[in-house]
N, C-alpha and C positions, 0 to 999 in steps of 0.2 A: 532520384528517376522515378520512372512513371510506369502503373504499367495496367494495360486493361486485360482483362482476363476472360477468355467465352469458354467454355461448359456445352457441353453438347448430351444431351441422350436419346436414344431412338424412338423414344415410345413415351405416349400421355401416361403410360403406368406408372415412368420409373420417371418422368417430372413429376408428378404429385407427390409418390412416395420419398422423393432424392435418392432415391437406387443411386446410384454410382457419384452424385451429384461430390457426396461431401468428403468422400473418396479426391476426386478432381480438384475441389479447394484448399484441400490441404496440401495437395501436389503442387497446387499454384504458389500457397502459402508459403510454405516450406522454398522453396523458389525465390520467392520475393525477402523474404529473412534476411537482412541486412543489406542487403542492396536498394533498396528504395519501399514504395506506401503500394496500396493497392485502390485506382483514381474510380476504375466503374466495374461493374461487374456483367456482362454477359449470356445469359443463358437460350439454348435454343433446344425445341425437337422436334428429333428430324430424323427421316434417314439416310447416313454418309454415301449413300446413293447420288441424292438430290442434291443438285447446286444451288437451291435459288434458298440463301441463308440468308434471311434478311435481319434475322439476331446478330451476325458473323456481318453484313453489310452498317449496318449503326454502331459495333465494336469499330469497326476498322476507323470512321465516320472523326469518330471521340478517338481513338489512337492519332490517330490522322489532327484531327484542334489541340488535344493537350502535346502529343511529341512525344506521345508513350513509347511505348514496348506491347502490340500484340499477344497475350500469353498465355498458352493450351496448355491441358495439363499433360495429354500422349498426343502423338504425334496421328494416333491412325481416328482424334476425334475428330480433324481438322477434314477430314475429305480420303475418298481412293479412289481419287483425278485426278492425273500428272496437268493436263492443262487448269485444272481451278490451282492446284495450285501455282501453277507459272503468274495464272492471272495475280494471285494475293502478292505475290511475292514481287511484280511490276508494279503494285501499286503505289511504291517507295513509304511503306508501313514497317520498322522493323516487328519481324516476329521469331517470336521465342520457343520452343516445346522444355513442361519442366523435367520429361522421362530423357529427354537427350539435350542439356543444356552449352557442348558442343558442335552439335549440329550448325552445318554453314548451310547457304544455298545451294552448293549442287548435293548436298548430300540430302534435303531434302524434299530436290525434285526424286534421288534413287529412289529413297524409302517410299514414295507417294507413285513413283512405276511398280512398285514391288504389291502395296497393299493394292493395286490397280488389278494389278496380273493376280494376287488370288481371290481377287471379286471377284474376276472376270470366271476363275475355273470354279468355282463355287456354284456362280449360275447356271455353268456350261454342263454339268455334272446334275444340277437337280431336272435343268431342261429334259437331257436323257435321261434320265428315270423316268420325270411323265411320258415320256414318249414312247416307251419301253412299257408300263402299266397299260396307256392304252392302246398297243398294239393287241395287248393281252385279252381285251374286249374289259378293263375297270371305267368303272363310272368314276367319271374325272366332277368336281365341282360341281355348277350348280347345272350339268348335264342330267343329273343325277332327280329325277319329276319330283318326287317326295319336298326336295326343294326347291322348286319354282316356285311358294309362293315367300319364301327365304328372298324369295331375287328381287321378284318387284317392290316387297319394303324395304331391301336395302339399296336400290332406283333410285325411290323415294329420299329418304333419310340422304342416301349422295349427294344429291341435287342441294339438298338444302347444307351441305357440309360443304359442297365446293364453292356456295355463293358466300357461308360463312369464312372458310380459306382467304377467299376473294379478298375476302372485309381486311379479315389480319397480314395478309400480305402487302394490301398499300396500304396500313394504316403502317408497316414496319419502314418498308422503302422511301415512302412519303419523306419520312428528313434527308435521305441520301440526296431525292429527287431536288428540296429547296435544294439542302446546302450549293450540292452547283447550280440551279435559276439563277442564285444569288448574286451570279456572276455577268447575269444577262445571257444565259447561256438560251439558245433555239429549244425548239420540245428535240431535236433532231442530234444537235450536241449531245443531251442530256441521253439521249437513246443510247450514245455511240459510245458515251462516259460509261453506263450503267454496266455496257459490254463489257467494256475494256477492264474495268471493276472484276469481273468476272461473277456480277448480280443477274439469276435470270427471271425471266416472270415468275408469274403461280404458277401458269405451265410450264413450267423448265423452258421453253425457249429465246429468244434473241429479244429482243427492244427496238421495236419501233417509234417515232413520232406517234402515231397512233396509238399506241401499246404504255405512253405515258401522259397523254392526253387523255384515256380513261381512266386512266389510276388516278390523278389528276382531279377529276371530275367527282371520283369517290370518297374526298373528302369532306366536303358536306354532310353526305350521308353517313357516314364515319361517328361525325361527329354530333348529328343528330341524332345518332343512338347510344355515343357514350352518356348525355348529355340527361 
């Protein structure tokens, strides 16, 4: 049996240091031992709240191509979103979690729902605490005068980072687009297929024919930068 492993950490710092990755690698290696071999590994550095996971999309394509199992170390590394889990399960690729090998499709849905509820509860508590602080007259974030210069610098850096992120997202999702396009699918059909697989645009939205065209247009630019 072949396995395609998917590892995820939430921050760039964790990705660079390997913090969390080694534990996940050990977990998936222990799960695979005696069952088969790891054919490929994909690592994502992204918040669990985001659904646009280009590395996960590539992992799904590779697992489908090889007829392999998509293996993650822990269920909470996959997502905190029920709809996201549902789209993955509907992709037809077998999915397994090393920390819960007995988990079936129903249990994956239930656990994702619980995780989503917990994440929403944390978010609600944070918003309530910030609102209470603001009501007491506490200056928050960029509203503090001494941080205005920082805001301007952050805005400039943010624009450059957004452009870089768009290029990276395009580079990661293009293999999936090419795979779908090989069947002769139109831009609209490619967009529908990406939405069905739960792959989001760089802004976390749905795909349309024009969105697909824009990503494909970036290919020449990405290749030029890599040369």
